[in-house]
N, C-alpha and C positions, 0 to 999 in steps of 0.2 A: 325812860327805860331803854336800855340798849337792846336792840333786836339782833339775834344771831340765828343763822340757819346753817345747816351742814355744808361745809366747803365742797365736799365731793359731789354734791347734787348739782352744783352750778356748772360742773363739767360733764355731767352724766347724760347718757342717752338710754332711756328705759325701753324694755321689751315686756309687754304684758302677755301673760299666759293664762289661759283657761285650762286647768290641768287635765280634765277628762278628755279634751279634744286635741291636745297638742301632739303627743307621741306615746306609743305603747311599746314597752321593752319586752323582748322575749325572755329576759332574765327572771321575770316575775310570773309565777303561776297565777292564772286568772280563773274566776268562776266561769261556768259554762254559758250562762245566759247573758251574753253581751251582744249589743247591736253590732252588725257588720260595720267596720271602720268607714267604708266608703258610702254607706247608706245615709240619707238625710237624717239629721239628729231629731230625736223625739223629745217631748217634754220630760218624760220620766226615765227614759232608757239611758244606759251607760255604754260608753265606747271603750272604757278601760284604759284611758291614758294614765300615765304614772310618772313619778319623779325620776326614775332611772331612764325613762325615755327622754326626759329633758337633758339629763347628763349626756346621753348619747348624741344629742344635737347641739351641745354648747358651742361646737365649732361653727355651726351655721349662725348662731346668735352673735358670736364674736365677729365673724366675718362680715356680718351686717353692719357692725359698728357699735352695737349695744354694749353698755358697760354695767347695766343693772337690770334685774328682772323683778317685776311686780307680779306676784301670783294671786289670782283669785283664790278663795279659801281652800285650804288643804286639810283642815281638821276633820275628824271622824264625823260622818253625817249620812243621813238616809236621803240624800238628794244628789244628783249629778253635779249641781253647781256648788253644793256644800255651804250654802248660806244658812242651812238648818243645822246648827252645830249640836252634836251629841256629846263630844268630849274635847275640850279645848287643850288638853295636854297630850292628845294622841293624833298623829297624822293618820288620815284614813287608810285602812288596810289595802284598799284597791290602788292607792297611790304608792304602796310599798312600805307604809308605816314609818315610824320614827327613824328606823335604820336607813331607809332610802333617803329620807330627808337629810340626815347628817352626811351621807355620801355626797348628795347634791351640794349642800352648803359648803363642805370642805373643798370640793372640786371647783366650785364657783370662786371661792376666796383664793384658792391657789392661782386662779387665772386673773385675779384682781377685780372680779365682778362682785357686785352687791346684791343682796337678796332682801326683798320687802314682802312681808306677808299681809294678808287681808284680815283685819280685826273686826269681827262681827260682834260688837259688844252691846248693841241696843236690844237684841233679841236672841233667843236660843231656839230650841225645837221641842217638840213633844217628847222626844227621846232623851233630852238632856236630863241627867240623873235627878237634879233638884226639882225640876218640874214634873218628871215622871213619878216622883214620890207623891206629889199632890194628886196625880191621876189615880194612883194606887190606894192612897190612904185618905183622900179628901180632907175634911176638917182636922184630922188627926196628924197630918203631915207637919213636921217641925219647920218646913221651909215655906209655909204659906206666904209670909211677907217678903219673900224673894221676888214675888210676882204680885200682881193686883188681880185677885180672883173675886168674881162677883156672885157666882152660883156654884152649888155642889149637887152632884158631881159636876166638874167643869165639862162643858160640851166641846170635846177635842176633835170630834170627827163628823158630826152631822152638819154638813155645810149649808143645810137649809135654815139653820138657826145661828144666831151669833155665838161666838165661842164661850162666852161667860167669863172671860178674863181679858185683860188688856193684851192686845196682839198687834203686831205691826200691820198697818192697813187693814186690820180686822181679819187677817188670815189665820185660820185655826192652827196652822202648822208652825206659826212663829210667835210664841208667847214672849211678851216684852218684859225685860228685867225691870224690877222696881229698883232703880239705881239710887233712890233715897235710902234704901236699906243698907246700913253700914257693912254687913257681912257680904251681901251680893256685890256691893261696890268693891270691897277689899278682894273678893275672889277675882274680879275682872282685872284689877290692878296687878295682882300676882301673876295672872296669865301673861299679861304684857311683859312683866319683868322676867318671867321664866324663859321665854323664847329669846329675849335680848341677851340673857346670860348665856344661852346656848350659842349665840353668835349672829343672830339675824341683824340686819342693818336698818330696820325701821318698820313702821306700820302704816298701811293704808287703812283708813277707818271708814267702815260702811255706815251710811246714813247717820253721821255723828250729830247732826242737828236735831235728831229725834230725842237725844238725851238732854233733858231739861234741868237736871239736878245742878244746882249752883255749885261751882267750884270743881265739878267732875273732871273737865278737860284740863283745867289748870293743875290739878293734882296729877293727872295722867302725865302731863308734860314733865313736871318736876321729877316724877319717879322714873320715867323713861330716860331723861337726860342725866339723871344721877348715875345710871348704869353705863350709858354711852352718850356723851354730849354730842356726838356726830350722828346719832340715830335720826332718821328722817320720819317726820310725822306729817302725813298728808291726808286730808279729809275729802270725802265724797260729798261735795256741795256743788250744785249745778248752777247756782246764781252767784251774785256778788256776796262775798263772805267776810265783810269787814270785821264783824265782832270776833271772828275766829282767827284773824290774821293781824293781831296787834303785838305779837311776840310772846304772849303768855299761854297760848293754846297750841296752834298748829304751826308748822313751818310753811305749809302751802296747802292748796286744794287742787283737785282735778279741774283743769282750766276749760270747762265747757263753754264759757262765754267766748274764749278765743276760738274754739272750734266752730261755734255758731257763726261768728262774724267772718271767719276765714272761708268757710265753705259757702256762706251766702255770697261773698264777694267773688270767689273763684268760680262758683257754679251758676250763679244767677238763676235764670228761668229753668235750668236743667235740674235743679233740686226738686225731688219728689216730696211734696208735703206729707203724703201718707206714710213716708218712711221716718217721720219724726213725730207722729201723732202720739200724744200721751207721755211724751218725754219732757224733761225739764229745760229743753232748749229748742230754738226754732230757726234752723239754718235755711228754711225756705223763705225767710224774710229778706228779700233781695237788698243788696247794698252796692252802690256804685263806689268808685275809688274814693271820693270825698267822704261818703258815709262810712266806708271802711276805716279810713284814716281817723275820722272822729271817734269811731267806736274803739279803736286801738288806743287813742289818746285817753279816752275815758277809762279803759281797762288799766292802762299803765299808771293812771292817777289814783287808782283805788287803794293801793298798798305801798308800803315803803319799798325802796329799791332792793333791800336785802331779801325781802319776801319775793319780789318779782323774779329775782335770779334763781329762786328755788321752786317756782311754780311747775306743776306737772302738766305740760302742754300736750294736747292730744287732738286727733281728728275724729276718733271713734273709740269704742270700747265694747265690752261684753253686753253693755246695757243700751247700746245705740246701733242703728243700722251702720254697716260698714260704709265708709265714704264713697267707694266706687258704686255701690248699689244705691245709696242716697242720691248720687249724681246721675242716675239713669245709665250707668256704664260709661260715662264720659271720662276718658283717661286724663285729658289735660286738666280737668278740674282737680283731680287728686294730685297730679304732679305739681301744679302750682301751689296748692294748699300745703303739700309736703315741703316745698321750697320755703314757704313763709314760716312754717313751723320750725324747720331746722335752722332758721336764721333769727329767730325771735328770742327775747330774753326768757330764761327758764329752761327746764329740761324737757326735751322732746320725748314722747312716748309712742311707740309703735305697737299696735295691737297685732298679735301673732297672725301671720298670713297676709296682712296688708302689704308686706314687702314682696309678695308674689302675685298680688291682684286677686286674692281670695274674696269672693262675694258673700253677701249675707244680709238679709233685710228683716224687717218686722213682719209678723210677731216673732218673739223669741220662741224656740231656740235657734232659728235660722242664722242669727248673728254669731252663733257659736259652732260653726261647721268644723269638722275635723281637718287638720292640716294634711294635704295630699302628698305625703312623703313618697308613696309608691306610684304616684301619677305625675311624673315631672312634665308631661305634656301639658298639664294644666297651669304650669308656672309661667307667668309673664316675665320673661327674663329682662326686658327693658325696665320694668318696674323695680325689680331687684337691683338692677344696675344703678338707677338714679338714687335709690335709698342708700346704697353703699357709697356712691360718690358724694352725696350731700352729707352723710355722716362723717366721711373722711375730711371733707372741707371744714365742717364745724370743729372737729377735733384738732385740726391743724392751725386754726386761727382763733386765738383767745378773744379777739374783739367780738366774734360771733357768739361767744359764750358769756362774757362778762362786760362787754363794752356798753357804753351809754347808747341810748336809742334816740335817733333824730328823724322825725318826720320831715321829708324834703319835698315831696311832690304828690299831689292827689288830684288828678285830672278827671273829673266826673264825666266829661263829654267824651274823652278818649279812652277811658277805662284803664289808665296807667297809674300805678302807685309805686312810690320809691321811698326808701328810708336808708339811713346810715347807721352804722355801729362803730364806735370809736373807743379804743383802749390804748392809752399812751400814744405812741407814734403810729399805731396801725389804724387805718380807716378802711372799713368795708362798706360798699354800697350795694343795695339790693333793689332791683326794679322788676316789676311784673306787669305784663300786658294781658288783660283777660278778654280783650276784644277779638273778634273773628278776623280782623285785618291787622296788617303790620302798622306799627306806630313809631313816630319819631318824637322823642321826649327831650325837652330842654329842662334839665333838673337843676334848680337853684341850690347852691351849696352853702350860702351864707359864709361863715368863717370856718367851715368844717375842713376845707382844703385850701392850700395856697394857689394863687394864680399860676397857671402853667403846669400844675401837677399832672402827672400821668398815672392813669389807672389801667391795670391789666385785667382782662376778663378771665376769671377763674372757673366760671360755670356758665354755660349757655352760649359760648362762642369763643373766639380767639382774638378778637380785636383789642387794640389799645385805645384809650380815650384820654383827652386832655382837657383840663379845666380852662375855660376862656370866659372872661367877663363874669366870673363867679358862678358859671353854669357849666353843666356837663351835658353834651348831646349824646343820646343813646338811641340806637335803632333797635327796635324790638319786633321779633317775628310774631305772627298771630298766636295768641294764647301761649305765651312763653315768658320766661324770666331769665335774668342774668345776675351774677354775683361778681362784683369788681373789687379790686384791692389797690390801695395806695399805702405807701409806708415811707419811713425815713424822713428826709427833708421835705417831702411833698406834703406832709400833714402839717396843719397849723398847730 
């Protein structure tokens, strides 16, 4: 079976937006009872962020270097995070409705940017029409078998008792679809098709592993790709996802194992284990350079190369503590991890606010703080600068996006890790030192570069380096990294 993933994803840099907290436009009239934008977010309160606010800040997103936006759910919902869907065909009125979304979609496409929506197809909400009909009519509802109901009337609100129907994690607010039901299944497929026909560029799938119906995701892929062969299908799976990444279901998954390993290596003992409790990854599991190299080799061996080039690589998200908070405020940890993410196979994903050092820890909703547009004094300009510089570097060098990956050096005692990326005659070398002291590394190159080849430092310094005896000597400052480049006749 020939595996194909979208070509554009291999060159993309994603920006993830939690819509209620990103930006609020004055063009849209809002209800009166919103939380103050600058106040800490609460579990149930709304800030009133909207899609026209995103349009007004597309310059910022593009200046950062992002070429695609992944939105947390935008459909009508009685929750600020909108994972409780009421209507899959209507954009939430607080976000500006369908009209605002089409303005956003058209403006993003005019700029050459892609838009990915969050597909919550495992469960709906108590307000979803077909389930609400069951609440109203009990055994007389024509939609009983769209869900798995055990008692009548269903217990939708008494949290002291089980809900009386299948619900995600037993949460009363999230009735789980019976995806074995042909009509429910067809409804979800048509939702996916509808938004693709309107022009979205793909789906991020919420908890897709919860849908056990045989053939569901295979059919989903066939129908999505029939409308747009270049549509991106990326699943939220926190661990190894081999059954989903064989070319017949998803193009990629959110690469939490990469985040886990990279933060564990770059942060070491600085990682606060309490900031990862209850999550599907454990970045507090310390890794030295060899352990990191071994973990990356394992990860790169899991899936075909075509899949690796489309993986959604991240350091944090709306479901995880922000990297800077996870690392106890240690800025070099995040800097080094961002360097590794921006030079790794697959598409980097920046969670809104990470580019200015926005903090946020567990429990939720602290991970979803509002973007401080009106408080520029909170912005860490150096963090913004290195995000922009690394994004520019990645976009300028195809080897960093599509080149083969070569583990070159993993010194556990000296905490130095180095790898190469090669595409045609372009060779890039990345080296990081996570130690508190400067390190000198002699990096073996095997046949990656010719003897006497010269490499120029593109990031992290201005030195030139020369290959001697099939090795490259690199001086690394404490907790720093470099990106070097060789090209033309210097490459083997």
